[in-house]
N, C-alpha and C positions, 0 to 999 in steps of 0.2 A: 425742577424737582428731581431728586435722586431716587432711583428705584432700587429696591432691595430684591434682587433676583437670586434665588437660591436653587440648587439642584433638588430634584425630588427626594423625599425622605429616605427611600430605600437606597439611593446613591449616597446620601449623607452617612447612613449606617455602614455601607460598604467601605467608604473612604476612612471612616473612623476605625473600623476593625483592621483594615489594612495597615493603617498607621501604627496601631498597637502591636501588630505582628512584626512590623519592620523595626520598631524601637525595642522589642524584646519584652514588652508588657505581657504579651501572650506568646510564650516560647513554643517551639516544636514539641508536640506531644501533649500540650496542655489542653484540657477540656474548656471550651468556650462557655460563657455564661448561658443559662437556659433562655429559651425564647421568652419566657415570662419576665425574666430579669431585663433582657434587652428591650422588651416592650415598654417597661417602666422607665428605663433610662432614657430612651429616645422618644418617649411619648408617641409610640407608633402602634398600629394594629398588628395582630399576629400575621395576616397575609403579607404585610409590608416587611416585617422582620424575616419571614420565611423566604421571601423573594430575594432579599439581600444576602441571606445565608446561602441560597442556591447559586447565586452569582459567584460568590466566593468559592463554593465547592467546585463549580464548573471550571473556574479559572485556576484551580489547583492550590488555593491558599489553605483550605480546610478539607476535612473528610468526615463523613458521617458513619457512625456505627449503630446499627439498629438496636434500640433499647438501651443504649449507653449515652449517646450524645454526639456532639460535634467536636472534633479535635483539630488542633493546629498542625498543618504540615510545614509551614514556613513560606517564605517568599518564593514564588515560582522562578525557575530559571528564565532568563530573557527569551522572548519568543524568537522563533526562527525568522530571519529576514524574509520579507515578501519577495518571491521570485520576480525577476525583471519583467517578464511578460504579464504576470498577474498585476504588478504595479501599474503597468501601462493601461490595462483594462480599467483600473479604478481611478485613473487620472482624469484631467480635464479633457473635454472634447476639443482636441487640437484642430485649429482651422487649417484648411488646405488638404492635409493628408486624410482627414476623417470627414465623411459626408453623411449627414443624417438622412436616411432614405425615407423613413416614415415613422409615425408614432400613432398608436390607436389602442383602444380598449378592446380586448379579444378574449374568448374563452381560453383558459390555460391549456396548452397541449400537454400530453401525458408526461413528457420529460420535465417540463417546468413545474407542473403540479406536484410531481414526486419530490423534486428538489426543494420546493417551498412548503411542503407539507399541506397541500391543498387538495380538495376533491377535484378530479378531472372536470374541466369546464368552468371552474370558478373564474370570475372575471379578473384579468390582469392587464396592466398596461405594458404593451410591447413597443420597444424602440429598436430600430435596426440601423446600424452604422456600417458603411462600407469604407474600408481602409485601403489606401493606395500607397505603394512604396516609390521611392525615387527611381525613375527609369524602369520600373518593373510592372506598372499597371496595378490593378486590384490584387491585393494579397490576402484579405481577410474580411469576412462578414461577421459582425458582432450583433447578437440579438439579446437585448436586455428585457427581463421580465420582473415586474414589480406587482405585488398584490394590489388590486384596484382600491381596496379600502385604505391601504397605506399611501398610495399615490394621490389620493384625493387632496386637493388643495395645494399640491406641489408644482403644478404646471408642467409636469414632464410629458403629459399626453399631448401637449401643443407641438412637440417636435423641435423646439428651439435648441440650439447648442447649449450645453451646460458648462459655463466657464470653470466651475469647481469640480466637475465630474459628478456622476450619480451618487457615489458614496458620500461625498461631502455635502452635496445638495440635500440629500435626505437627512443628514445630520443637522444641517442648519434649519431646514423647514419643519422637521418632525422631532428633532432632538434625539435621534438615534445614537446609541452608544454601542460600538461594535466589539465583538469578542474574537471571532476567528473566521476564516474562509476555508472552504473545502474545494479542492481541485481534482477534477477527473479528466484524464486524457485518453482519447481513443481515436479510431479511424472508421470511416464508413464511406460508401459510394456517395458522390455528390448528387444532390437533387437537381432537377431540371432548372430550377431558378438559380441555384448556386452555380451551375455550369454557365448560365448566362451572365450573372453578376461578376463572377470571378474569371470569366473568359477561359473556361475549361472545356476539354473535349468530352464527348459522350463516353461514359465508362470510367472517367477519372475519379479518384477518391479524394477525400479531404481529411485533414487532421483536425480533430475536434477537441475543444477543451470546455468543460463546464465548471464555472466558478460560482459557488454559492456562498454568500456573505451572511453571517449570523450575528445577531445582536447579543448584548450581554445578558439578556434574559432568555437566551437560547431559542430565539425565534428567527427563522430564516427571513431576511429582509428583501433580498433580490438575488436573481440568478442571471449570469451572463453565459450564453451559449455561443461559442466561437467556432467558425469553420474557416480553416486556413488552406490556401492553395498549396499543394506540395511543391517543395523546392523554392518557394518565394518568401518563406518566413522561417527565421531561425529562433529556436528556443534555447536559451543559455542561462545557466544558474551556477552559483558557486556556494559552497558551504564547508564548514570545518569538518575534519575527520580526525578520529583519535585512534 
């Protein structure tokens, strides 16, 4: 038996409007049809239409003018390439160099709660990975935080390696569609546990990077908090300049 599997209605609306903008049906500066017209055309409720329009606005396809309507901006410029290290964090759990230390449901620490838009102490699933380099020993401790409500039914709390990586795993299990990721880099003194896991001396500092991945409906999906041993991990990126 052949199954007819279609994307959610709001995604159908997003795809249709994007196609019309790309083929020039809705040119730059043109006002989009009203919510009422779109509701009738796509046989959708107002919240569904509004959700689709907000996704397009957030992605840069359209803009809203209070009291006037929504207007076409055009097809957004190609997104910036994912930095090498961020791409590594979002890739599969590589065997050998990456070891899953533990996975458990815990109260969200303050940093994770803030990044995910949760109240402090809200349950999250935490996964910790220790990364080792060739001939260098442990170089990086990665801690992944996923809201427990989103993680339910995905199996990530079991601690098994994820062949697709967390990003793709949540896409397959929960149907998540991603919009963007926000990266924050800083430094701080290593905690006692980080000193032990990364083989650091007392008083050593770590380079930290927080990567928060957001879905197309502007909801933070998960956060990765990375602590890297100084001098053992290189961050390199390239980008065009004009």
